[in-house]
N, CA and C atoms as a LAMMPS dump frame, in Angstrom:
ITEM: TIMESTEP
0
ITEM: NUMBER OF ATOMS
462
ITEM: BOX BOUNDS ff ff ff
-5.0000000000000000e+02 5.0000000000000000e+02
-5.0000000000000000e+02 5.0000000000000000e+02
-5.0000000000000000e+02 5.0000000000000000e+02
ITEM: ATOMS id mol type element x y z
1 1 1 N 442.829 -96.684 367.691
2 1 2 C 443.506 -97.243 366.452
3 1 3 C 443.313 -98.444 366.106
4 2 1 N 441.937 -98.879 365.892
5 2 2 C 441.647 -100.326 365.415
6 2 3 C 441.569 -100.261 363.8
7 3 1 N 441.6 -99.048 363.234
8 3 2 C 441.142 -98.751 361.854
9 3 3 C 442.414 -99.571 361.178
10 4 1 N 442.038 -100.056 360.013
11 4 2 C 443.079 -101.068 359.105
12 4 3 C 444.439 -99.896 358.772
13 5 1 N 445.348 -100.402 358.513
14 5 2 C 446.794 -99.509 358.015
15 5 3 C 446.413 -99.656 356.675
16 6 1 N 446.588 -98.249 356.252
17 6 2 C 446.33 -97.876 354.903
18 6 3 C 447.621 -97.128 354.482
19 7 1 N 448.486 -97.998 353.302
20 7 2 C 449.729 -97.133 352.98
21 7 3 C 449.52 -96.496 351.579
22 8 1 N 450.106 -95.385 351.459
23 8 2 C 449.806 -94.58 350.334
24 8 3 C 450.978 -93.737 349.827
25 9 1 N 451.323 -93.062 348.873
26 9 2 C 452.266 -92.065 348.69
27 9 3 C 452.027 -90.908 349.202
28 10 1 N 452.937 -89.995 349.692
29 10 2 C 452.69 -88.913 350.384
30 10 3 C 452.997 -87.796 349.217
31 11 1 N 451.959 -86.949 349.389
32 11 2 C 452.135 -85.655 348.319
33 11 3 C 452.324 -84.518 349.111
34 12 1 N 452.385 -83.401 348.545
35 12 2 C 452.773 -82.236 348.808
36 12 3 C 451.536 -81.901 350.357
37 13 1 N 450.334 -82.327 349.886
38 13 2 C 449.291 -81.906 351.025
39 13 3 C 449.426 -82.738 352.37
40 14 1 N 450.519 -83.74 352.314
41 14 2 C 450.503 -84.397 353.71
42 14 3 C 452.033 -84.296 354.278
43 15 1 N 453.147 -83.542 353.318
44 15 2 C 454.352 -83.59 353.652
45 15 3 C 454.802 -83.107 355.108
46 16 1 N 453.945 -82.191 355.518
47 16 2 C 454.282 -81.7 356.895
48 16 3 C 454.035 -82.518 357.952
49 17 1 N 452.973 -83.65 357.753
50 17 2 C 452.848 -84.895 358.755
51 17 3 C 453.96 -85.752 358.829
52 18 1 N 454.773 -86.044 357.55
53 18 2 C 455.748 -87.072 357.693
54 18 3 C 457.093 -86.428 358.25
55 19 1 N 457.304 -85.027 358.097
56 19 2 C 458.614 -84.685 358.727
57 19 3 C 458.877 -84.895 360.067
58 20 1 N 458.094 -85.016 360.981
59 20 2 C 458.385 -85.283 362.422
60 20 3 C 458.887 -86.753 362.429
61 21 1 N 458.124 -87.74 361.799
62 21 2 C 458.649 -89.198 361.625
63 21 3 C 460.101 -89.1 360.871
64 22 1 N 460.44 -88.689 359.844
65 22 2 C 461.575 -88.408 359.633
66 22 3 C 462.569 -88.077 360.369
67 23 1 N 462.327 -86.921 361.16
68 23 2 C 463.334 -86.615 362.263
69 23 3 C 463.576 -87.514 363.332
70 24 1 N 462.203 -88.249 363.721
71 24 2 C 462.662 -89.605 364.71
72 24 3 C 463.467 -90.659 364.319
73 25 1 N 463.372 -90.937 362.992
74 25 2 C 464.004 -91.903 362.353
75 25 3 C 465.434 -91.548 362.516
76 26 1 N 465.789 -90.322 362.13
77 26 2 C 467.073 -89.965 362.136
78 26 3 C 467.644 -89.985 363.476
79 27 1 N 466.958 -89.449 364.474
80 27 2 C 467.261 -89.587 365.921
81 27 3 C 467.458 -91.077 366.395
82 28 1 N 466.701 -91.954 365.894
83 28 2 C 466.953 -93.315 366.287
84 28 3 C 468.236 -93.963 365.616
85 29 1 N 468.649 -93.52 364.524
86 29 2 C 470.03 -93.814 364.343
87 29 3 C 470.994 -92.95 364.534
88 30 1 N 471.003 -92.04 365.639
89 30 2 C 471.941 -91.142 366.137
90 30 3 C 472.285 -89.938 365.387
91 31 1 N 471.43 -89.518 364.447
92 31 2 C 471.731 -88.424 363.763
93 31 3 C 471.016 -87.275 364.245
94 32 1 N 471.494 -85.899 364.076
95 32 2 C 470.714 -84.668 364.547
96 32 3 C 469.695 -84.157 363.402
97 33 1 N 468.615 -84.198 363.587
98 33 2 C 467.837 -83.628 362.444
99 33 3 C 467.804 -82.144 362.087
100 34 1 N 467.796 -81.681 361.15
101 34 2 C 467.881 -80.331 360.497
102 34 3 C 466.747 -80.115 359.885
103 35 1 N 465.495 -79.273 360.345
104 35 2 C 464.358 -79.254 359.595
105 35 3 C 464.302 -78.766 358.074
106 36 1 N 465.091 -77.689 358.032
107 36 2 C 465.293 -77.048 356.669
108 36 3 C 465.825 -78.076 355.76
109 37 1 N 467.163 -78.642 356.03
110 37 2 C 467.596 -79.746 355.025
111 37 3 C 466.618 -80.612 355.063
112 38 1 N 465.9 -81.282 355.901
113 38 2 C 465.169 -82.395 355.836
114 38 3 C 463.988 -82.057 354.741
115 39 1 N 463.328 -80.771 355.011
116 39 2 C 462.217 -80.334 354.072
117 39 3 C 462.781 -80.261 352.578
118 40 1 N 463.932 -79.795 352.341
119 40 2 C 464.301 -79.445 350.913
120 40 3 C 464.908 -80.919 350.348
121 41 1 N 465.43 -81.749 351.033
122 41 2 C 465.936 -83.039 350.538
123 41 3 C 464.663 -84.075 350.333
124 42 1 N 463.849 -84.159 351.261
125 42 2 C 462.646 -85.062 351.173
126 42 3 C 461.701 -84.526 350.234
127 43 1 N 461.485 -83.394 349.94
128 43 2 C 460.625 -82.977 349.022
129 43 3 C 460.532 -83.448 347.637
130 44 1 N 461.819 -83.822 347.266
131 44 2 C 462.114 -84.596 345.728
132 44 3 C 461.364 -85.834 345.901
133 45 1 N 460.928 -86.577 346.853
134 45 2 C 460.167 -87.732 346.824
135 45 3 C 458.652 -87.72 346.72
136 46 1 N 458.265 -86.268 347.046
137 46 2 C 456.87 -86.453 346.905
138 46 3 C 456.093 -86.662 345.808
139 47 1 N 454.854 -87.377 345.744
140 47 2 C 454.343 -87.862 344.756
141 47 3 C 453.8 -86.932 343.886
142 48 1 N 454.177 -87.152 342.687
143 48 2 C 454.665 -87.793 341.889
144 48 3 C 456.191 -87.641 341.952
145 49 1 N 457.215 -88.487 341.711
146 49 2 C 458.505 -88.289 341.52
147 49 3 C 458.986 -89.467 340.713
148 50 1 N 460.022 -89.188 339.791
149 50 2 C 460.856 -89.886 339.325
150 50 3 C 461.932 -90.294 340.105
151 51 1 N 462.299 -89.765 341.226
152 51 2 C 463.844 -90.005 342.033
153 51 3 C 463.191 -91.089 342.882
154 52 1 N 462.069 -91.425 343.374
155 52 2 C 461.905 -92.162 344.364
156 52 3 C 460.256 -91.948 345.185
157 53 1 N 460.211 -92.319 346.298
158 53 2 C 458.76 -92.222 346.991
159 53 3 C 458.868 -92.018 348.339
160 54 1 N 457.909 -91.267 348.986
161 54 2 C 457.683 -91.322 350.284
162 54 3 C 456.465 -91.824 350.59
163 55 1 N 456.381 -92.983 351.418
164 55 2 C 455.149 -93.759 351.699
165 55 3 C 454.792 -93.381 353.096
166 56 1 N 453.569 -93.084 353.363
167 56 2 C 453.069 -93.211 354.68
168 56 3 C 451.981 -94.373 354.852
169 57 1 N 452.222 -94.8 356.105
170 57 2 C 451.206 -95.712 356.676
171 57 3 C 450.121 -95.079 357.741
172 58 1 N 448.86 -95.113 357.314
173 58 2 C 447.987 -94.306 358.377
174 58 3 C 446.975 -95.463 358.78
175 59 1 N 446.543 -95.327 360.06
176 59 2 C 445.201 -95.696 360.68
177 59 3 C 444.437 -94.633 360.994
178 60 1 N 443.302 -94.634 360.039
179 60 2 C 442.445 -93.502 360.254
180 60 3 C 443.271 -92.313 359.765
181 61 1 N 443.294 -91.095 360.685
182 61 2 C 443.953 -89.833 360.485
183 61 3 C 445.438 -90.033 360.932
184 62 1 N 445.737 -91.069 361.537
185 62 2 C 447.05 -91.181 362.215
186 62 3 C 448.294 -91.737 361.221
187 63 1 N 449.005 -91.146 361.202
188 63 2 C 450.305 -91.419 360.482
189 63 3 C 451.173 -92.464 361.496
190 64 1 N 451.368 -93.596 361.273
191 64 2 C 452.012 -94.568 362.094
192 64 3 C 453.483 -95.076 361.62
193 65 1 N 453.59 -94.684 360.233
194 65 2 C 455.22 -95.01 359.923
195 65 3 C 455.167 -94.329 358.463
196 66 1 N 456.517 -94.401 358.124
197 66 2 C 457.01 -94.183 356.735
198 66 3 C 458.134 -94.979 356.228
199 67 1 N 458.069 -94.839 354.728
200 67 2 C 459.35 -95.505 354.165
201 67 3 C 459.645 -94.362 353.148
202 68 1 N 461.028 -94.279 352.705
203 68 2 C 461.323 -93.537 351.672
204 68 3 C 462.238 -94.58 350.835
205 69 1 N 461.511 -94.367 349.49
206 69 2 C 462.364 -95.364 348.528
207 69 3 C 462.938 -94.319 347.392
208 70 1 N 464.289 -94.927 347.117
209 70 2 C 465.06 -94.365 345.928
210 70 3 C 464.881 -95.186 344.731
211 71 1 N 464.813 -94.622 343.792
212 71 2 C 464.712 -95.476 342.463
213 71 3 C 466.048 -95.096 341.985
214 72 1 N 466.978 -96.476 342.07
215 72 2 C 468.447 -96.31 341.532
216 72 3 C 468.64 -97.614 340.737
217 73 1 N 470.126 -97.899 340.697
218 73 2 C 470.562 -98.825 339.87
219 73 3 C 471.6 -99.821 340.452
220 74 1 N 471.785 -100.972 339.864
221 74 2 C 472.715 -101.896 340.257
222 74 3 C 473.451 -102.348 339.109
223 75 1 N 474.936 -102.057 339.061
224 75 2 C 475.58 -102.417 337.957
225 75 3 C 475.752 -103.825 337.948
226 76 1 N 475.966 -104.761 339.245
227 76 2 C 476.192 -106.003 339.154
228 76 3 C 474.874 -106.728 338.479
229 77 1 N 473.659 -106.375 338.678
230 77 2 C 472.664 -106.972 338.079
231 77 3 C 472.242 -106.157 336.747
232 78 1 N 472.768 -105.068 336.47
233 78 2 C 472.802 -104.475 335.199
234 78 3 C 470.889 -103.97 335.042
235 79 1 N 470.456 -103.321 336.243
236 79 2 C 468.956 -103.337 336.39
237 79 3 C 469.003 -102.117 337.349
238 80 1 N 467.499 -101.744 337.117
239 80 2 C 466.947 -100.942 338.237
240 80 3 C 466.533 -101.658 339.452
241 81 1 N 466.856 -100.749 340.549
242 81 2 C 466.526 -101.429 341.751
243 81 3 C 465.7 -100.323 342.656
244 82 1 N 464.831 -100.782 343.668
245 82 2 C 464.159 -99.806 344.581
246 82 3 C 465.184 -99.916 345.903
247 83 1 N 465.749 -99.052 346.248
248 83 2 C 466.323 -99.009 347.631
249 83 3 C 465.197 -98.404 348.742
250 84 1 N 464.788 -99.204 349.558
251 84 2 C 464.199 -98.719 350.638
252 84 3 C 465.143 -97.949 351.683
253 85 1 N 465.403 -96.843 351.62
254 85 2 C 466.394 -96.34 352.553
255 85 3 C 466.038 -96.022 353.926
256 86 1 N 464.741 -95.784 354.127
257 86 2 C 464.093 -95.788 355.43
258 86 3 C 462.977 -96.296 355.647
259 87 1 N 462.759 -97.115 356.832
260 87 2 C 461.519 -97.4 357.271
261 87 3 C 461.347 -97.124 358.536
262 88 1 N 460.342 -96.408 359.108
263 88 2 C 460.23 -96.163 360.616
264 88 3 C 458.73 -96.021 360.941
265 89 1 N 458.382 -96.816 362.112
266 89 2 C 457.217 -96.99 362.57
267 89 3 C 457.336 -96.397 364.074
268 90 1 N 456.184 -95.7 364.294
269 90 2 C 456.177 -95.096 365.993
270 90 3 C 456.306 -96.241 366.747
271 91 1 N 456.555 -95.849 367.838
272 91 2 C 456.865 -97.047 368.991
273 91 3 C 455.766 -97.631 369.201
274 92 1 N 454.572 -96.932 369.663
275 92 2 C 453.456 -97.766 370.169
276 92 3 C 452.613 -98.524 368.793
277 93 1 N 453.026 -98.33 367.768
278 93 2 C 452.416 -99.132 366.403
279 93 3 C 453.026 -99.963 366.146
280 94 1 N 454.422 -100.51 366.798
281 94 2 C 455.459 -101.67 366.335
282 94 3 C 454.691 -102.913 366.63
283 95 1 N 454.866 -104.044 365.81
284 95 2 C 454.096 -105.31 366.102
285 95 3 C 452.623 -105.161 365.508
286 96 1 N 452.258 -104.167 364.851
287 96 2 C 451.017 -104.292 364.415
288 96 3 C 450.911 -104.293 362.993
289 97 1 N 451.859 -104.72 362.397
290 97 2 C 451.806 -105.019 360.584
291 97 3 C 452.3 -103.669 360.02
292 98 1 N 452.515 -102.79 360.437
293 98 2 C 452.838 -101.503 359.678
294 98 3 C 454.1 -101.269 358.819
295 99 1 N 454.997 -101.938 359.668
296 99 2 C 456.33 -102.293 358.596
297 99 3 C 456.168 -103.15 357.648
298 100 1 N 455.665 -104.344 357.945
299 100 2 C 454.93 -105.2 356.685
300 100 3 C 454.223 -104.549 355.715
301 101 1 N 453.383 -103.797 356.117
302 101 2 C 452.77 -103.104 355.113
303 101 3 C 453.385 -102.054 354.218
304 102 1 N 454.464 -101.382 354.899
305 102 2 C 455.244 -100.555 353.944
306 102 3 C 456.103 -101.283 352.95
307 103 1 N 456.615 -102.444 353.687
308 103 2 C 457.499 -103.455 352.764
309 103 3 C 456.451 -103.871 351.483
310 104 1 N 455.386 -104.352 351.994
311 104 2 C 454.39 -104.831 350.672
312 104 3 C 454.176 -103.551 349.968
313 105 1 N 453.89 -102.42 350.179
314 105 2 C 453.65 -101.235 349.238
315 105 3 C 454.94 -100.845 348.32
316 106 1 N 456.094 -101.306 349.197
317 106 2 C 457.192 -100.981 348.364
318 106 3 C 457.446 -102.121 347.193
319 107 1 N 457.237 -103.253 347.532
320 107 2 C 457.291 -104.218 346.392
321 107 3 C 456.182 -104.06 345.404
322 108 1 N 455.017 -103.504 345.636
323 108 2 C 454.069 -103.197 344.767
324 108 3 C 454.519 -102.117 343.766
325 109 1 N 455.13 -101.115 344.395
326 109 2 C 455.7 -99.931 343.422
327 109 3 C 456.857 -100.496 342.646
328 110 1 N 457.677 -101.191 343.211
329 110 2 C 458.74 -102.099 342.062
330 110 3 C 458.124 -102.631 341.06
331 111 1 N 457.293 -103.675 341.494
332 111 2 C 456.718 -104.451 340.444
333 111 3 C 455.703 -103.562 339.435
334 112 1 N 455.147 -102.675 339.646
335 112 2 C 454.666 -101.455 338.866
336 112 3 C 455.438 -100.801 337.871
337 113 1 N 456.609 -100.745 338.464
338 113 2 C 457.579 -99.809 337.762
339 113 3 C 458.558 -100.79 336.894
340 114 1 N 458.282 -102.236 336.993
341 114 2 C 458.993 -103.121 336.174
342 114 3 C 460.3 -103.318 336.84
343 115 1 N 460.462 -103.072 338.066
344 115 2 C 461.869 -103.22 338.839
345 115 3 C 461.775 -104.433 339.396
346 116 1 N 462.766 -105.425 339.249
347 116 2 C 462.836 -106.701 339.786
348 116 3 C 463.515 -106.762 341.283
349 117 1 N 463.924 -105.912 341.86
350 117 2 C 464.785 -106.087 342.974
351 117 3 C 464.61 -104.795 343.946
352 118 1 N 464.059 -105.232 345.339
353 118 2 C 464.082 -104.136 346.294
354 118 3 C 465.088 -104.562 347.3
355 119 1 N 465.932 -103.501 347.934
356 119 2 C 467.011 -103.522 348.826
357 119 3 C 466.83 -102.678 349.806
358 120 1 N 467.229 -102.819 351.113
359 120 2 C 467.404 -102.378 352.164
360 120 3 C 468.296 -102.557 353.101
361 121 1 N 468.809 -101.756 354.066
362 121 2 C 469.837 -102.04 355.093
363 121 3 C 469.21 -101.657 356.434
364 122 1 N 469.943 -102.266 357.484
365 122 2 C 469.416 -101.945 358.927
366 122 3 C 470.422 -101.851 359.902
367 123 1 N 470.502 -101.177 360.826
368 123 2 C 471.568 -101.305 361.793
369 123 3 C 471.893 -102.643 362.306
370 124 1 N 472.894 -103.179 362.69
371 124 2 C 473.324 -104.361 363.297
372 124 3 C 472.802 -104.774 364.667
373 125 1 N 472.374 -103.629 365.335
374 125 2 C 471.746 -103.998 366.594
375 125 3 C 470.414 -103.749 366.662
376 126 1 N 469.759 -103.412 365.5
377 126 2 C 468.252 -103.28 365.267
378 126 3 C 467.543 -104.623 365.118
379 127 1 N 467.522 -105.453 366.195
380 127 2 C 467.146 -106.911 366.071
381 127 3 C 465.678 -106.867 365.993
382 128 1 N 464.732 -106.069 366.471
383 128 2 C 463.308 -106.206 366.16
384 128 3 C 463.182 -106.018 364.595
385 129 1 N 463.703 -104.961 363.97
386 129 2 C 463.579 -104.743 362.341
387 129 3 C 464 -106.143 361.84
388 130 1 N 465.091 -106.55 362.237
389 130 2 C 465.607 -107.703 361.562
390 130 3 C 464.909 -108.86 361.472
391 131 1 N 464.103 -109.201 362.728
392 131 2 C 463.121 -110.156 362.813
393 131 3 C 462.049 -110.042 361.875
394 132 1 N 461.396 -108.797 361.579
395 132 2 C 460.497 -108.482 360.564
396 132 3 C 461.046 -108.922 359.363
397 133 1 N 462.206 -108.37 359.003
398 133 2 C 462.678 -108.65 357.694
399 133 3 C 462.862 -109.977 357.348
400 134 1 N 463.525 -110.626 358.136
401 134 2 C 463.495 -112.217 358.262
402 134 3 C 462.221 -112.967 357.659
403 135 1 N 461.262 -112.46 358.025
404 135 2 C 459.893 -112.904 357.949
405 135 3 C 459.296 -112.759 356.513
406 136 1 N 459.917 -111.623 355.769
407 136 2 C 459.41 -111.298 354.623
408 136 3 C 459.614 -112.125 353.498
409 137 1 N 460.517 -112.936 353.439
410 137 2 C 461.047 -113.846 352.42
411 137 3 C 462.442 -112.975 351.879
412 138 1 N 462.97 -111.866 352.229
413 138 2 C 464.178 -111.371 351.926
414 138 3 C 465.094 -112.097 352.231
415 139 1 N 466.3 -111.925 351.683
416 139 2 C 467.508 -112.754 351.998
417 139 3 C 468.416 -111.818 352.523
418 140 1 N 469.382 -112.17 353.467
419 140 2 C 470.286 -110.991 353.963
420 140 3 C 471.489 -110.986 353.13
421 141 1 N 472.017 -109.99 352.852
422 141 2 C 473.048 -109.953 351.865
423 141 3 C 474.472 -110.166 352.522
424 142 1 N 475.348 -110.552 351.819
425 142 2 C 476.543 -110.745 352.223
426 142 3 C 477.692 -109.685 352.135
427 143 1 N 477.057 -108.535 351.589
428 143 2 C 477.704 -107.387 351.549
429 143 3 C 478.166 -106.597 352.731
430 144 1 N 479.261 -105.753 353.017
431 144 2 C 479.501 -105.077 353.816
432 144 3 C 479.12 -103.715 353.313
433 145 1 N 478.831 -102.635 354.058
434 145 2 C 478.615 -101.371 353.792
435 145 3 C 479.736 -100.583 354.492
436 146 1 N 480.111 -99.608 353.483
437 146 2 C 481.289 -98.811 353.986
438 146 3 C 480.876 -97.216 353.842
439 147 1 N 481.466 -96.344 354.558
440 147 2 C 481.381 -94.984 354.423
441 147 3 C 482.534 -94.265 354.422
442 148 1 N 482.556 -93.086 353.584
443 148 2 C 483.863 -92.319 353.834
444 148 3 C 483.247 -90.895 353.845
445 149 1 N 483.58 -90.077 354.784
446 149 2 C 483.076 -88.731 354.672
447 149 3 C 483.866 -88.041 353.881
448 150 1 N 483.227 -87.029 353.138
449 150 2 C 484.052 -86.146 352.147
450 150 3 C 483.598 -84.923 352.564
451 151 1 N 484.772 -83.878 352.419
452 151 2 C 484.476 -82.463 352.676
453 151 3 C 484.106 -81.855 351.156
454 152 1 N 482.783 -81.316 351.537
455 152 2 C 482.334 -80.799 350.064
456 152 3 C 483.083 -79.606 349.638
457 153 1 N 483.839 -79.047 350.536
458 153 2 C 484.543 -77.849 350.171
459 153 3 C 485.929 -78.035 349.451
460 154 1 N 486.105 -79.219 349.466
461 154 2 C 487.453 -79.932 348.707
462 154 3 C 488.268 -80.356 349.662
């Protein structure tokens, strides 16, 4: 795997390649992946999409990582933002610049769309990711994130 890392949007032709990485990302954060639900949910971000983007980072023909971007909004800034909701790099490729390349591609997409802000979150115990993020020029937010489970049946 000495080939350079190339990041590009994932279209329908490469969707099957990224699904196992999405499941690995979910397991990393303690979730139990459901293949059918993942397939349906993430298909909305296949290139081209106005809802977001799935990015893949390849070295040759090997998929090393992915990022999932949501095109959304901030009422505080009254502008569109790109939410990098997922960033995952396979274990044996970490430390090789794959995550940085995915972040760089995310910034390029935001700039091309005229979106002035990219946001993302990570688990408080994901120190390796935090070290990368701290080196990107991004600043840590002072906001806390809350979650409230909702019963869709009412």
